[in-house]
C-alpha positions as CSV (number, residue, x, y, z in Angstrom):
1,M,9.0,-21.6,25.3
2,A,10.1,-19.1,22.7
3,I,13.6,-17.6,22.8
4,G,12.6,-14.5,20.9
5,R,10.0,-12.9,18.6
6,L,10.4,-11.8,15.0
7,H,11.0,-8.0,14.8
8,H,11.5,-7.1,11.2
9,T,12.1,-9.0,8.0
10,I,15.0,-7.2,6.4
11,V,15.7,-7.1,2.7
12,D,18.8,-5.9,1.0
13,A,18.2,-3.3,-1.7
14,R,20.2,-0.9,-3.8
15,D,17.5,1.8,-3.2
16,P,15.8,1.1,0.1
17,Q,13.5,4.1,-0.2
18,A,12.1,2.9,-3.6
19,C,11.5,-0.5,-2.2
20,A,9.8,0.8,0.9
21,E,7.6,3.1,-1.1
22,F,6.5,0.2,-3.4
23,W,5.8,-2.1,-0.4
24,S,4.1,0.6,1.5
25,E,1.6,1.0,-1.3
26,V,1.2,-2.8,-1.8
27,L,0.6,-3.5,1.9
28,G,-1.3,-0.3,2.8
29,Q,1.1,0.5,5.6
30,P,3.2,3.6,6.2
31,I,6.9,4.1,6.1
32,T,7.6,4.4,9.8
33,F,11.4,4.9,9.8
34,D,13.9,6.1,7.3
35,D,17.5,7.0,8.1
36,G,18.6,7.0,4.4
37,D,20.1,3.5,4.6
38,F,17.5,1.6,6.5
39,V,13.7,2.1,5.8
40,V,10.8,0.3,7.6
41,V,7.3,-0.3,6.5
42,S,5.0,-1.3,9.4
43,A,1.5,-0.7,10.8
44,S,3.0,1.7,13.4
45,T,6.2,2.9,14.9
46,T,5.7,0.2,17.7
47,S,5.1,-2.8,15.4
48,S,7.3,-5.1,13.5
49,G,7.3,-4.9,9.7
50,L,9.3,-5.2,6.5
51,A,12.6,-3.3,6.4
52,F,15.0,-2.5,3.6
53,Q,18.7,-1.9,4.1
54,R,21.0,-0.3,1.6
55,A,23.2,-2.9,-0.3
56,P,24.8,-1.1,-3.2
57,D,26.1,-4.3,-4.8
58,N,22.9,-6.3,-4.4
59,A,22.2,-8.1,-7.7
60,P,18.5,-8.6,-8.5
61,S,17.3,-12.2,-8.7
62,T,17.1,-13.7,-12.2
63,W,14.4,-16.2,-11.1
64,P,13.3,-18.4,-12.7
65,D,16.8,-18.5,-14.3
66,P,18.9,-20.0,-11.5
67,E,22.0,-17.8,-12.2
68,I,21.0,-15.5,-9.3
69,P,18.5,-17.3,-7.1
70,Q,15.7,-15.8,-5.1
71,Q,17.1,-14.1,-2.0
72,L,13.7,-13.7,-0.4
73,H,10.2,-14.7,-1.3
74,L,7.1,-13.0,0.0
75,D,3.5,-14.3,-0.5
76,V,1.0,-11.4,-0.6
77,M,-2.6,-12.4,0.0
78,V,-5.2,-10.4,-2.0
79,D,-9.0,-10.4,-2.2
80,D,-9.1,-9.8,-6.0
81,L,-6.2,-11.3,-8.0
82,E,-7.1,-9.4,-11.2
83,A,-7.3,-6.0,-9.6
84,A,-4.1,-6.6,-7.7
85,R,-2.2,-7.7,-10.8
86,G,-3.0,-4.4,-12.6
87,H,-2.3,-2.3,-9.5
88,L,1.1,-3.9,-9.0
89,V,2.2,-3.2,-12.6
90,R,1.2,0.4,-12.2
91,L,3.3,0.6,-9.0
92,G,6.3,-0.6,-10.9
93,A,6.2,-4.4,-10.4
94,R,7.5,-6.6,-13.2
95,H,5.5,-9.7,-14.1
96,L,7.7,-12.8,-14.1
97,A,5.3,-15.8,-14.5
98,G,1.8,-16.8,-13.4
99,D,1.1,-14.8,-10.3
100,T,4.8,-14.2,-9.5
101,Y,6.1,-10.6,-9.8
102,A,9.3,-8.7,-9.0
103,D,9.4,-5.6,-6.9
104,P,11.4,-2.6,-8.2
105,A,14.7,-4.1,-6.8
106,G,14.0,-7.5,-8.5
107,H,12.9,-9.4,-5.4
108,P,10.3,-12.0,-6.5
109,F,6.9,-12.3,-4.7
110,C,3.7,-14.1,-5.3
111,L,0.1,-13.1,-5.2
112,I,-2.2,-15.6,-3.5
113,R,-5.9,-15.6,-3.2
114,R,-6.9,-14.8,0.4
115,P,-7.4,-18.1,2.2
116,G,-10.9,-18.6,3.8
117,W,-9.5,-18.4,7.3
118,A,-8.1,-14.9,6.9
119,P,-10.2,-11.7,7.2
120,P,-10.7,-9.6,4.1
121,V,-7.6,-7.7,3.1
122,G,-9.5,-4.5,2.5
123,G,-11.5,-4.7,5.7
């Protein structure tokens, strides 16, 4: 029996609005809450999602250099790796290595080809 259920995954960021705007575009989900210091991206106002909280002193990860390790790592499944790569760079992602990128706040994330068990991302 579960004790609880995941509500939001919360990420520290110097600029929570910029991170939320980036991830809103990447995931195709709206920003459903923004009080200036805490911003949520989710399918609706009644669903869990990805949230960003203001952390003015948050230092971006330097991965793969271990000086400042990853603080969070998201895998984003995509139907078309090549199309996703270009779109992410246009949104402001920074390419790190292979299919690993950093969002505007420096949080690393990976693109993965959609597994066969998952429905198409665009559909």
